[in-house]
N, CA, C, O and CB atoms as a CASP TS submission, in Angstrom:
PFRMAT TS
TARGET T0000
AUTHOR 0000-0000-0000
METHOD Language model
MODEL 1
PARENT N/A
ATOM      1  N   MET     1      10.381  46.726 -45.809  1.00  0.00           N
ATOM      2  CA  MET     1      10.804  45.456 -46.742  1.00  0.00           C
ATOM      3  C   MET     1      10.029  45.568 -47.717  1.00  0.00           C
ATOM      4  O   MET     1      10.639  45.319 -48.757  1.00  0.00           O
ATOM      5  CB  MET     1      10.679  44.012 -46.199  1.00  0.00           C
ATOM      6  N   ALA     2       8.811  45.865 -47.909  1.00  0.00           N
ATOM      7  CA  ALA     2       8.242  45.880 -49.545  1.00  0.00           C
ATOM      8  C   ALA     2       8.885  46.394 -50.554  1.00  0.00           C
ATOM      9  O   ALA     2       9.177  45.907 -51.647  1.00  0.00           O
ATOM     10  CB  ALA     2       7.089  46.557 -49.753  1.00  0.00           C
ATOM     11  N   LYS     3       9.181  47.944 -49.865  1.00  0.00           N
ATOM     12  CA  LYS     3       9.867  48.849 -51.052  1.00  0.00           C
ATOM     13  C   LYS     3      11.302  48.190 -51.266  1.00  0.00           C
ATOM     14  O   LYS     3      11.806  48.229 -52.389  1.00  0.00           O
ATOM     15  CB  LYS     3      10.049  50.628 -50.591  1.00  0.00           C
ATOM     16  N   VAL     4      11.916  47.631 -50.283  1.00  0.00           N
ATOM     17  CA  VAL     4      13.305  47.239 -51.115  1.00  0.00           C
ATOM     18  C   VAL     4      12.912  45.944 -52.030  1.00  0.00           C
ATOM     19  O   VAL     4      13.266  45.932 -53.209  1.00  0.00           O
ATOM     20  CB  VAL     4      14.725  46.784 -49.955  1.00  0.00           C
ATOM     21  N   ALA     5      12.401  45.187 -51.643  1.00  0.00           N
ATOM     22  CA  ALA     5      11.764  43.654 -52.170  1.00  0.00           C
ATOM     23  C   ALA     5      11.370  44.206 -53.662  1.00  0.00           C
ATOM     24  O   ALA     5      11.840  43.653 -54.656  1.00  0.00           O
ATOM     25  CB  ALA     5      10.114  42.917 -51.106  1.00  0.00           C
ATOM     26  N   ALA     6      10.673  45.083 -53.743  1.00  0.00           N
ATOM     27  CA  ALA     6       9.950  45.474 -55.088  1.00  0.00           C
ATOM     28  C   ALA     6      11.075  45.897 -55.855  1.00  0.00           C
ATOM     29  O   ALA     6      10.997  45.446 -56.998  1.00  0.00           O
ATOM     30  CB  ALA     6       8.775  46.672 -55.003  1.00  0.00           C
ATOM     31  N   VAL     7      12.248  46.698 -55.634  1.00  0.00           N
ATOM     32  CA  VAL     7      13.170  47.206 -56.451  1.00  0.00           C
ATOM     33  C   VAL     7      14.482  45.925 -56.558  1.00  0.00           C
ATOM     34  O   VAL     7      15.316  46.086 -57.449  1.00  0.00           O
ATOM     35  CB  VAL     7      13.626  48.756 -55.780  1.00  0.00           C
ATOM     36  N   LEU     8      14.597  44.843 -55.748  1.00  0.00           N
ATOM     37  CA  LEU     8      15.440  44.001 -55.878  1.00  0.00           C
ATOM     38  C   LEU     8      15.138  43.051 -57.127  1.00  0.00           C
ATOM     39  O   LEU     8      14.039  42.512 -57.251  1.00  0.00           O
ATOM     40  CB  LEU     8      15.542  43.399 -54.662  1.00  0.00           C
ATOM     41  N   PRO     9      15.970  42.912 -57.864  1.00  0.00           N
ATOM     42  CA  PRO     9      15.813  41.635 -58.998  1.00  0.00           C
ATOM     43  C   PRO     9      15.979  40.273 -58.352  1.00  0.00           C
ATOM     44  O   PRO     9      16.623  39.991 -57.341  1.00  0.00           O
ATOM     45  CB  PRO     9      17.014  41.696 -60.241  1.00  0.00           C
ATOM     46  N   SER    10      15.272  39.495 -59.138  1.00  0.00           N
ATOM     47  CA  SER    10      15.551  38.092 -58.780  1.00  0.00           C
ATOM     48  C   SER    10      16.640  37.788 -58.314  1.00  0.00           C
ATOM     49  O   SER    10      17.543  38.332 -58.949  1.00  0.00           O
ATOM     50  CB  SER    10      15.438  37.308 -59.671  1.00  0.00           C
ATOM     51  N   GLY    11      17.031  37.100 -57.403  1.00  0.00           N
ATOM     52  CA  GLY    11      18.612  36.769 -57.149  1.00  0.00           C
ATOM     53  C   GLY    11      19.497  37.998 -56.380  1.00  0.00           C
ATOM     54  O   GLY    11      20.561  37.907 -55.767  1.00  0.00           O
ATOM     55  N   GLY    12      18.645  39.182 -56.651  1.00  0.00           N
ATOM     56  CA  GLY    12      19.164  40.299 -55.923  1.00  0.00           C
ATOM     57  C   GLY    12      19.436  40.149 -54.225  1.00  0.00           C
ATOM     58  O   GLY    12      18.690  39.595 -53.418  1.00  0.00           O
ATOM     59  N   ARG    13      20.730  40.817 -53.960  1.00  0.00           N
ATOM     60  CA  ARG    13      21.258  40.709 -52.374  1.00  0.00           C
ATOM     61  C   ARG    13      20.959  42.040 -51.737  1.00  0.00           C
ATOM     62  O   ARG    13      20.922  43.095 -52.370  1.00  0.00           O
ATOM     63  CB  ARG    13      22.990  40.400 -52.208  1.00  0.00           C
ATOM     64  N   LEU    14      20.733  41.914 -50.350  1.00  0.00           N
ATOM     65  CA  LEU    14      20.823  43.256 -49.593  1.00  0.00           C
ATOM     66  C   LEU    14      21.467  43.057 -48.332  1.00  0.00           C
ATOM     67  O   LEU    14      21.185  42.007 -47.756  1.00  0.00           O
ATOM     68  CB  LEU    14      19.451  43.907 -49.330  1.00  0.00           C
ATOM     69  N   LEU    15      22.266  43.832 -47.783  1.00  0.00           N
ATOM     70  CA  LEU    15      23.053  43.746 -46.541  1.00  0.00           C
ATOM     71  C   LEU    15      22.447  44.848 -45.516  1.00  0.00           C
ATOM     72  O   LEU    15      22.284  45.981 -45.970  1.00  0.00           O
ATOM     73  CB  LEU    15      24.678  44.010 -46.865  1.00  0.00           C
ATOM     74  N   PHE    16      22.185  44.655 -44.495  1.00  0.00           N
ATOM     75  CA  PHE    16      21.680  45.550 -43.600  1.00  0.00           C
ATOM     76  C   PHE    16      22.176  45.244 -42.106  1.00  0.00           C
ATOM     77  O   PHE    16      22.540  44.122 -41.756  1.00  0.00           O
ATOM     78  CB  PHE    16      20.185  45.525 -43.732  1.00  0.00           C
ATOM     79  N   THR    17      22.152  46.282 -41.325  1.00  0.00           N
ATOM     80  CA  THR    17      22.702  46.205 -39.832  1.00  0.00           C
ATOM     81  C   THR    17      21.417  46.668 -39.043  1.00  0.00           C
ATOM     82  O   THR    17      20.688  47.567 -39.462  1.00  0.00           O
ATOM     83  CB  THR    17      24.148  47.281 -39.502  1.00  0.00           C
ATOM     84  N   ALA    18      21.214  46.033 -37.955  1.00  0.00           N
ATOM     85  CA  ALA    18      20.083  46.394 -37.120  1.00  0.00           C
ATOM     86  C   ALA    18      20.312  45.206 -35.776  1.00  0.00           C
ATOM     87  O   ALA    18      20.669  44.036 -35.913  1.00  0.00           O
ATOM     88  CB  ALA    18      18.456  46.245 -38.106  1.00  0.00           C
ATOM     89  N   PRO    19      20.035  45.813 -34.679  1.00  0.00           N
ATOM     90  CA  PRO    19      19.945  44.987 -33.554  1.00  0.00           C
ATOM     91  C   PRO    19      19.265  43.625 -33.596  1.00  0.00           C
ATOM     92  O   PRO    19      18.256  43.575 -34.301  1.00  0.00           O
ATOM     93  CB  PRO    19      19.348  45.703 -32.635  1.00  0.00           C
ATOM     94  N   SER    20      19.618  42.565 -32.998  1.00  0.00           N
ATOM     95  CA  SER    20      18.778  41.441 -33.112  1.00  0.00           C
ATOM     96  C   SER    20      17.565  41.367 -32.424  1.00  0.00           C
ATOM     97  O   SER    20      16.687  40.609 -32.836  1.00  0.00           O
ATOM     98  CB  SER    20      19.412  40.425 -32.791  1.00  0.00           C
ATOM     99  N   GLN    21      17.347  42.277 -31.107  1.00  0.00           N
ATOM    100  CA  GLN    21      16.320  42.631 -30.408  1.00  0.00           C
ATOM    101  C   GLN    21      15.657  43.727 -30.861  1.00  0.00           C
ATOM    102  O   GLN    21      16.220  44.628 -31.483  1.00  0.00           O
ATOM    103  CB  GLN    21      16.636  42.780 -29.247  1.00  0.00           C
ATOM    104  N   SER    22      14.223  43.710 -30.531  1.00  0.00           N
ATOM    105  CA  SER    22      13.189  44.770 -30.907  1.00  0.00           C
ATOM    106  C   SER    22      13.589  46.045 -29.745  1.00  0.00           C
ATOM    107  O   SER    22      13.397  45.997 -28.530  1.00  0.00           O
ATOM    108  CB  SER    22      11.389  44.070 -30.734  1.00  0.00           C
ATOM    109  N   CYS    23      14.128  47.040 -30.445  1.00  0.00           N
ATOM    110  CA  CYS    23      14.432  48.105 -29.522  1.00  0.00           C
ATOM    111  C   CYS    23      14.353  49.445 -30.170  1.00  0.00           C
ATOM    112  O   CYS    23      14.044  49.534 -31.359  1.00  0.00           O
ATOM    113  CB  CYS    23      15.771  47.913 -28.935  1.00  0.00           C
ATOM    114  N   SER    24      14.596  50.404 -29.500  1.00  0.00           N
ATOM    115  CA  SER    24      14.618  52.096 -30.172  1.00  0.00           C
ATOM    116  C   SER    24      15.629  52.871 -29.326  1.00  0.00           C
ATOM    117  O   SER    24      15.695  52.871 -28.096  1.00  0.00           O
ATOM    118  CB  SER    24      12.946  53.044 -30.024  1.00  0.00           C
ATOM    119  N   TRP    25      16.517  53.629 -30.316  1.00  0.00           N
ATOM    120  CA  TRP    25      17.491  54.239 -29.764  1.00  0.00           C
ATOM    121  C   TRP    25      17.732  55.784 -30.581  1.00  0.00           C
ATOM    122  O   TRP    25      17.327  56.016 -31.720  1.00  0.00           O
ATOM    123  CB  TRP    25      18.701  53.209 -29.800  1.00  0.00           C
ATOM    124  N   ALA    26      18.390  56.629 -29.820  1.00  0.00           N
ATOM    125  CA  ALA    26      18.595  57.833 -30.509  1.00  0.00           C
ATOM    126  C   ALA    26      19.710  57.776 -31.616  1.00  0.00           C
ATOM    127  O   ALA    26      20.712  57.263 -31.119  1.00  0.00           O
ATOM    128  CB  ALA    26      18.909  58.863 -29.513  1.00  0.00           C
ATOM    129  N   ASP    27      19.902  58.105 -32.907  1.00  0.00           N
ATOM    130  CA  ASP    27      20.770  57.857 -33.774  1.00  0.00           C
ATOM    131  C   ASP    27      21.769  58.873 -33.363  1.00  0.00           C
ATOM    132  O   ASP    27      21.381  60.014 -33.112  1.00  0.00           O
ATOM    133  CB  ASP    27      20.268  57.879 -35.148  1.00  0.00           C
ATOM    134  N   ALA    28      22.903  58.585 -33.282  1.00  0.00           N
ATOM    135  CA  ALA    28      24.394  59.278 -32.980  1.00  0.00           C
ATOM    136  C   ALA    28      24.431  60.425 -33.876  1.00  0.00           C
ATOM    137  O   ALA    28      24.778  61.516 -33.424  1.00  0.00           O
ATOM    138  CB  ALA    28      25.785  58.267 -33.306  1.00  0.00           C
ATOM    139  N   MET    29      24.047  60.267 -35.334  1.00  0.00           N
ATOM    140  CA  MET    29      24.606  61.339 -36.170  1.00  0.00           C
ATOM    141  C   MET    29      23.555  62.196 -36.562  1.00  0.00           C
ATOM    142  O   MET    29      23.871  63.266 -37.081  1.00  0.00           O
ATOM    143  CB  MET    29      25.319  60.845 -37.368  1.00  0.00           C
ATOM    144  N   THR    30      21.997  61.836 -36.360  1.00  0.00           N
ATOM    145  CA  THR    30      21.012  62.660 -36.591  1.00  0.00           C
ATOM    146  C   THR    30      20.219  63.219 -35.166  1.00  0.00           C
ATOM    147  O   THR    30      19.551  64.247 -35.049  1.00  0.00           O
ATOM    148  CB  THR    30      20.122  61.901 -37.551  1.00  0.00           C
ATOM    149  N   GLY    31      20.474  62.365 -34.315  1.00  0.00           N
ATOM    150  CA  GLY    31      19.375  62.593 -33.007  1.00  0.00           C
ATOM    151  C   GLY    31      17.903  62.062 -33.144  1.00  0.00           C
ATOM    152  O   GLY    31      17.072  62.136 -32.239  1.00  0.00           O
ATOM    153  N   ARG    32      17.641  61.415 -34.615  1.00  0.00           N
ATOM    154  CA  ARG    32      16.466  60.848 -34.632  1.00  0.00           C
ATOM    155  C   ARG    32      16.274  59.549 -34.041  1.00  0.00           C
ATOM    156  O   ARG    32      17.291  58.858 -33.981  1.00  0.00           O
ATOM    157  CB  ARG    32      16.111  60.820 -35.787  1.00  0.00           C
ATOM    158  N   THR    33      15.133  59.022 -33.559  1.00  0.00           N
ATOM    159  CA  THR    33      14.855  57.938 -33.212  1.00  0.00           C
ATOM    160  C   THR    33      14.837  56.533 -34.219  1.00  0.00           C
ATOM    161  O   THR    33      13.956  56.257 -35.033  1.00  0.00           O
ATOM    162  CB  THR    33      13.787  58.249 -32.688  1.00  0.00           C
ATOM    163  N   SER    34      15.872  55.865 -33.965  1.00  0.00           N
ATOM    164  CA  SER    34      15.885  54.631 -34.768  1.00  0.00           C
ATOM    165  C   SER    34      15.193  53.446 -34.043  1.00  0.00           C
ATOM    166  O   SER    34      15.180  53.366 -32.814  1.00  0.00           O
ATOM    167  CB  SER    34      17.342  54.254 -35.110  1.00  0.00           C
ATOM    168  N   ASN    35      14.544  52.407 -34.971  1.00  0.00           N
ATOM    169  CA  ASN    35      13.944  51.305 -34.374  1.00  0.00           C
ATOM    170  C   ASN    35      14.476  50.216 -35.120  1.00  0.00           C
ATOM    171  O   ASN    35      14.931  50.259 -36.263  1.00  0.00           O
ATOM    172  CB  ASN    35      12.457  51.343 -34.354  1.00  0.00           C
ATOM    173  N   SER    36      14.353  49.040 -34.209  1.00  0.00           N
ATOM    174  CA  SER    36      14.690  47.614 -34.734  1.00  0.00           C
ATOM    175  C   SER    36      13.807  46.853 -34.575  1.00  0.00           C
ATOM    176  O   SER    36      13.526  46.682 -33.389  1.00  0.00           O
ATOM    177  CB  SER    36      15.725  46.976 -34.236  1.00  0.00           C
ATOM    178  N   LEU    37      13.022  46.108 -35.531  1.00  0.00           N
ATOM    179  CA  LEU    37      12.015  45.222 -35.370  1.00  0.00           C
ATOM    180  C   LEU    37      12.522  43.910 -34.557  1.00  0.00           C
ATOM    181  O   LEU    37      11.711  43.332 -33.833  1.00  0.00           O
ATOM    182  CB  LEU    37      11.466  44.903 -36.750  1.00  0.00           C
ATOM    183  N   GLY    38      13.703  43.489 -34.658  1.00  0.00           N
ATOM    184  CA  GLY    38      14.152  42.351 -33.964  1.00  0.00           C
ATOM    185  C   GLY    38      14.406  41.181 -34.980  1.00  0.00           C
ATOM    186  O   GLY    38      13.838  41.341 -36.061  1.00  0.00           O
ATOM    187  N   HIS    39      15.053  40.183 -34.863  1.00  0.00           N
ATOM    188  CA  HIS    39      15.607  39.269 -35.688  1.00  0.00           C
ATOM    189  C   HIS    39      14.127  38.371 -36.224  1.00  0.00           C
ATOM    190  O   HIS    39      14.035  38.089 -37.419  1.00  0.00           O
ATOM    191  CB  HIS    39      16.868  38.351 -34.790  1.00  0.00           C
ATOM    192  N   GLU    40      13.257  38.053 -35.461  1.00  0.00           N
ATOM    193  CA  GLU    40      12.189  37.209 -36.009  1.00  0.00           C
ATOM    194  C   GLU    40      11.134  38.230 -36.867  1.00  0.00           C
ATOM    195  O   GLU    40      10.335  37.792 -37.695  1.00  0.00           O
ATOM    196  CB  GLU    40      11.404  36.376 -34.700  1.00  0.00           C
ATOM    197  N   ALA    41      11.251  39.438 -36.580  1.00  0.00           N
ATOM    198  CA  ALA    41      10.071  40.199 -37.121  1.00  0.00           C
ATOM    199  C   ALA    41      10.960  40.492 -38.684  1.00  0.00           C
ATOM    200  O   ALA    41      10.431  40.300 -39.778  1.00  0.00           O
ATOM    201  CB  ALA    41       9.520  41.829 -35.988  1.00  0.00           C
ATOM    202  N   TYR    42      12.181  40.913 -38.529  1.00  0.00           N
ATOM    203  CA  TYR    42      12.884  41.031 -40.037  1.00  0.00           C
ATOM    204  C   TYR    42      12.615  39.860 -40.761  1.00  0.00           C
ATOM    205  O   TYR    42      12.042  40.022 -41.838  1.00  0.00           O
ATOM    206  CB  TYR    42      14.509  41.199 -40.041  1.00  0.00           C
ATOM    207  N   ARG    43      12.988  38.354 -40.308  1.00  0.00           N
ATOM    208  CA  ARG    43      13.052  37.428 -41.106  1.00  0.00           C
ATOM    209  C   ARG    43      11.421  37.237 -41.559  1.00  0.00           C
ATOM    210  O   ARG    43      11.252  37.047 -42.763  1.00  0.00           O
ATOM    211  CB  ARG    43      13.815  36.231 -40.427  1.00  0.00           C
ATOM    212  N   ASN    44      10.380  37.266 -40.821  1.00  0.00           N
ATOM    213  CA  ASN    44       9.025  37.164 -41.524  1.00  0.00           C
ATOM    214  C   ASN    44       8.611  38.171 -42.340  1.00  0.00           C
ATOM    215  O   ASN    44       7.741  38.052 -43.203  1.00  0.00           O
ATOM    216  CB  ASN    44       8.018  37.035 -40.663  1.00  0.00           C
ATOM    217  N   ALA    45       9.322  39.330 -42.038  1.00  0.00           N
ATOM    218  CA  ALA    45       8.726  40.432 -43.112  1.00  0.00           C
ATOM    219  C   ALA    45       9.353  39.989 -44.441  1.00  0.00           C
ATOM    220  O   ALA    45       8.641  39.777 -45.422  1.00  0.00           O
ATOM    221  CB  ALA    45       9.180  42.151 -42.756  1.00  0.00           C
ATOM    222  N   LEU    46      10.843  39.834 -44.475  1.00  0.00           N
ATOM    223  CA  LEU    46      11.499  39.321 -45.672  1.00  0.00           C
ATOM    224  C   LEU    46      10.833  38.534 -46.341  1.00  0.00           C
ATOM    225  O   LEU    46      10.274  38.871 -47.385  1.00  0.00           O
ATOM    226  CB  LEU    46      12.580  38.736 -45.489  1.00  0.00           C
ATOM    227  N   GLU    47      10.783  37.212 -45.783  1.00  0.00           N
ATOM    228  CA  GLU    47       9.874  36.156 -46.284  1.00  0.00           C
ATOM    229  C   GLU    47       8.473  36.475 -47.051  1.00  0.00           C
ATOM    230  O   GLU    47       8.267  36.166 -48.224  1.00  0.00           O
ATOM    231  CB  GLU    47       9.550  35.380 -45.123  1.00  0.00           C
ATOM    232  N   ALA    48       7.518  37.157 -46.186  1.00  0.00           N
ATOM    233  CA  ALA    48       6.502  37.466 -47.047  1.00  0.00           C
ATOM    234  C   ALA    48       6.599  38.400 -48.132  1.00  0.00           C
ATOM    235  O   ALA    48       5.586  38.663 -48.780  1.00  0.00           O
ATOM    236  CB  ALA    48       5.599  37.827 -46.378  1.00  0.00           C
ATOM    237  N   GLU    49       7.923  39.035 -48.456  1.00  0.00           N
ATOM    238  CA  GLU    49       8.113  39.644 -49.770  1.00  0.00           C
ATOM    239  C   GLU    49       9.095  39.001 -50.647  1.00  0.00           C
ATOM    240  O   GLU    49       9.777  39.648 -51.441  1.00  0.00           O
ATOM    241  CB  GLU    49       8.493  40.992 -49.624  1.00  0.00           C
ATOM    242  N   GLY    50       9.182  37.544 -50.486  1.00  0.00           N
ATOM    243  CA  GLY    50       9.840  36.718 -51.375  1.00  0.00           C
ATOM    244  C   GLY    50      11.338  37.007 -51.186  1.00  0.00           C
ATOM    245  O   GLY    50      12.123  36.773 -52.105  1.00  0.00           O
ATOM    246  N   THR    51      11.780  37.553 -49.920  1.00  0.00           N
ATOM    247  CA  THR    51      13.239  37.630 -49.883  1.00  0.00           C
ATOM    248  C   THR    51      13.531  36.768 -48.644  1.00  0.00           C
ATOM    249  O   THR    51      12.879  36.881 -47.606  1.00  0.00           O
ATOM    250  CB  THR    51      13.835  39.187 -49.786  1.00  0.00           C
ATOM    251  N   LEU    52      14.394  36.029 -48.781  1.00  0.00           N
ATOM    252  CA  LEU    52      15.038  35.105 -47.601  1.00  0.00           C
ATOM    253  C   LEU    52      15.983  35.692 -46.880  1.00  0.00           C
ATOM    254  O   LEU    52      16.590  36.545 -47.528  1.00  0.00           O
ATOM    255  CB  LEU    52      15.682  33.884 -48.049  1.00  0.00           C
ATOM    256  N   LEU    53      16.375  35.545 -45.677  1.00  0.00           N
ATOM    257  CA  LEU    53      17.277  35.750 -44.682  1.00  0.00           C
ATOM    258  C   LEU    53      18.197  34.607 -44.866  1.00  0.00           C
ATOM    259  O   LEU    53      17.880  33.507 -44.413  1.00  0.00           O
ATOM    260  CB  LEU    53      16.651  35.854 -43.306  1.00  0.00           C
ATOM    261  N   VAL    54      19.391  34.794 -45.542  1.00  0.00           N
ATOM    262  CA  VAL    54      20.181  33.771 -45.762  1.00  0.00           C
ATOM    263  C   VAL    54      21.197  33.552 -44.806  1.00  0.00           C
ATOM    264  O   VAL    54      21.781  32.469 -44.752  1.00  0.00           O
ATOM    265  CB  VAL    54      20.678  33.878 -46.909  1.00  0.00           C
ATOM    266  N   GLY    55      21.444  34.452 -44.081  1.00  0.00           N
ATOM    267  CA  GLY    55      22.311  34.306 -42.768  1.00  0.00           C
ATOM    268  C   GLY    55      22.680  35.792 -41.966  1.00  0.00           C
ATOM    269  O   GLY    55      22.594  36.915 -42.463  1.00  0.00           O
ATOM    270  N   THR    56      23.025  35.514 -40.865  1.00  0.00           N
ATOM    271  CA  THR    56      23.479  36.790 -39.798  1.00  0.00           C
ATOM    272  C   THR    56      25.058  36.822 -39.644  1.00  0.00           C
ATOM    273  O   THR    56      25.763  35.895 -40.046  1.00  0.00           O
ATOM    274  CB  THR    56      22.788  36.557 -38.109  1.00  0.00           C
ATOM    275  N   GLN    57      25.468  37.754 -39.142  1.00  0.00           N
ATOM    276  CA  GLN    57      26.802  37.642 -38.463  1.00  0.00           C
ATOM    277  C   GLN    57      27.148  38.874 -37.533  1.00  0.00           C
ATOM    278  O   GLN    57      26.769  39.993 -37.882  1.00  0.00           O
ATOM    279  CB  GLN    57      27.921  37.498 -39.561  1.00  0.00           C
ATOM    280  N   ARG    58      27.821  38.710 -36.419  1.00  0.00           N
ATOM    281  CA  ARG    58      27.864  39.789 -35.530  1.00  0.00           C
ATOM    282  C   ARG    58      29.280  40.074 -35.705  1.00  0.00           C
ATOM    283  O   ARG    58      30.098  39.219 -36.045  1.00  0.00           O
ATOM    284  CB  ARG    58      27.382  39.510 -34.047  1.00  0.00           C
ATOM    285  N   ASP    59      29.590  41.465 -35.433  1.00  0.00           N
ATOM    286  CA  ASP    59      31.172  41.645 -35.320  1.00  0.00           C
ATOM    287  C   ASP    59      31.656  42.162 -33.900  1.00  0.00           C
ATOM    288  O   ASP    59      30.862  42.639 -33.089  1.00  0.00           O
ATOM    289  CB  ASP    59      31.693  42.743 -36.450  1.00  0.00           C
ATOM    290  N   GLU    60      32.839  42.052 -33.688  1.00  0.00           N
ATOM    291  CA  GLU    60      33.524  42.600 -32.258  1.00  0.00           C
ATOM    292  C   GLU    60      32.734  43.622 -31.724  1.00  0.00           C
ATOM    293  O   GLU    60      32.609  43.706 -30.502  1.00  0.00           O
ATOM    294  CB  GLU    60      35.021  43.231 -32.395  1.00  0.00           C
ATOM    295  N   GLY    61      32.086  44.549 -32.614  1.00  0.00           N
ATOM    296  CA  GLY    61      31.534  45.789 -32.008  1.00  0.00           C
ATOM    297  C   GLY    61      30.031  45.448 -31.367  1.00  0.00           C
ATOM    298  O   GLY    61      29.407  46.300 -30.734  1.00  0.00           O
ATOM    299  N   GLY    62      29.512  44.065 -31.612  1.00  0.00           N
ATOM    300  CA  GLY    62      28.040  43.986 -31.175  1.00  0.00           C
ATOM    301  C   GLY    62      27.164  44.172 -32.484  1.00  0.00           C
ATOM    302  O   GLY    62      25.952  43.998 -32.358  1.00  0.00           O
ATOM    303  N   ASN    63      27.604  44.466 -33.567  1.00  0.00           N
ATOM    304  CA  ASN    63      26.635  44.912 -34.787  1.00  0.00           C
ATOM    305  C   ASN    63      26.177  43.772 -35.287  1.00  0.00           C
ATOM    306  O   ASN    63      26.985  42.862 -35.475  1.00  0.00           O
ATOM    307  CB  ASN    63      27.273  45.738 -35.971  1.00  0.00           C
ATOM    308  N   ARG    64      24.840  43.595 -35.594  1.00  0.00           N
ATOM    309  CA  ARG    64      24.416  42.376 -36.122  1.00  0.00           C
ATOM    310  C   ARG    64      24.087  42.739 -37.756  1.00  0.00           C
ATOM    311  O   ARG    64      23.373  43.683 -38.092  1.00  0.00           O
ATOM    312  CB  ARG    64      23.082  41.790 -35.215  1.00  0.00           C
ATOM    313  N   TYR    65      24.681  41.899 -38.603  1.00  0.00           N
ATOM    314  CA  TYR    65      24.530  41.991 -40.134  1.00  0.00           C
ATOM    315  C   TYR    65      23.567  40.876 -40.362  1.00  0.00           C
ATOM    316  O   TYR    65      23.608  39.763 -39.839  1.00  0.00           O
ATOM    317  CB  TYR    65      25.971  41.807 -41.030  1.00  0.00           C
ATOM    318  N   TYR    66      22.629  41.364 -41.281  1.00  0.00           N
ATOM    319  CA  TYR    66      21.658  40.516 -42.064  1.00  0.00           C
ATOM    320  C   TYR    66      21.923  40.329 -43.495  1.00  0.00           C
ATOM    321  O   TYR    66      21.928  41.315 -44.233  1.00  0.00           O
ATOM    322  CB  TYR    66      20.342  41.067 -41.972  1.00  0.00           C
ATOM    323  N   PHE    67      22.152  39.104 -43.972  1.00  0.00           N
ATOM    324  CA  PHE    67      22.320  38.960 -45.373  1.00  0.00           C
ATOM    325  C   PHE    67      20.931  38.314 -45.933  1.00  0.00           C
ATOM    326  O   PHE    67      20.272  37.465 -45.333  1.00  0.00           O
ATOM    327  CB  PHE    67      23.645  38.038 -45.686  1.00  0.00           C
ATOM    328  N   THR    68      20.670  38.787 -46.988  1.00  0.00           N
ATOM    329  CA  THR    68      19.157  38.421 -47.731  1.00  0.00           C
ATOM    330  C   THR    68      19.287  38.391 -49.157  1.00  0.00           C
ATOM    331  O   THR    68      20.029  39.086 -49.850  1.00  0.00           O
ATOM    332  CB  THR    68      17.936  39.544 -47.436  1.00  0.00           C
ATOM    333  N   GLN    69      18.447  37.468 -49.528  1.00  0.00           N
ATOM    334  CA  GLN    69      18.388  37.441 -51.246  1.00  0.00           C
ATOM    335  C   GLN    69      16.984  37.085 -51.793  1.00  0.00           C
ATOM    336  O   GLN    69      16.289  36.239 -51.230  1.00  0.00           O
ATOM    337  CB  GLN    69      19.461  36.232 -51.916  1.00  0.00           C
ATOM    338  N   LYS    70      16.638  37.655 -52.749  1.00  0.00           N
ATOM    339  CA  LYS    70      15.313  37.890 -53.136  1.00  0.00           C
ATOM    340  C   LYS    70      15.152  36.395 -54.015  1.00  0.00           C
ATOM    341  O   LYS    70      16.082  36.044 -54.741  1.00  0.00           O
ATOM    342  CB  LYS    70      15.105  39.475 -54.058  1.00  0.00           C
ATOM    343  N   THR    71      14.160  35.722 -53.917  1.00  0.00           N
ATOM    344  CA  THR    71      14.034  34.420 -54.670  1.00  0.00           C
ATOM    345  C   THR    71      13.334  34.804 -55.854  1.00  0.00           C
ATOM    346  O   THR    71      13.060  33.962 -56.709  1.00  0.00           O
ATOM    347  CB  THR    71      13.274  33.253 -53.898  1.00  0.00           C
TER
END
């Protein structure tokens, strides 16, 4: 999160997807291990870098979207 926050301008927005729970899985395209920190850990990490979690949404496939904005 620190790297992303460092390049976002004030008011800049970021959208990313990750499961809301902390977990690991094999990426379907690369076979590499992917990790989710979980909703609360993402919120805390974003806020520590001056970026707010302004919303989340879940689609019909169960994917969780995180909407953020740098202060």
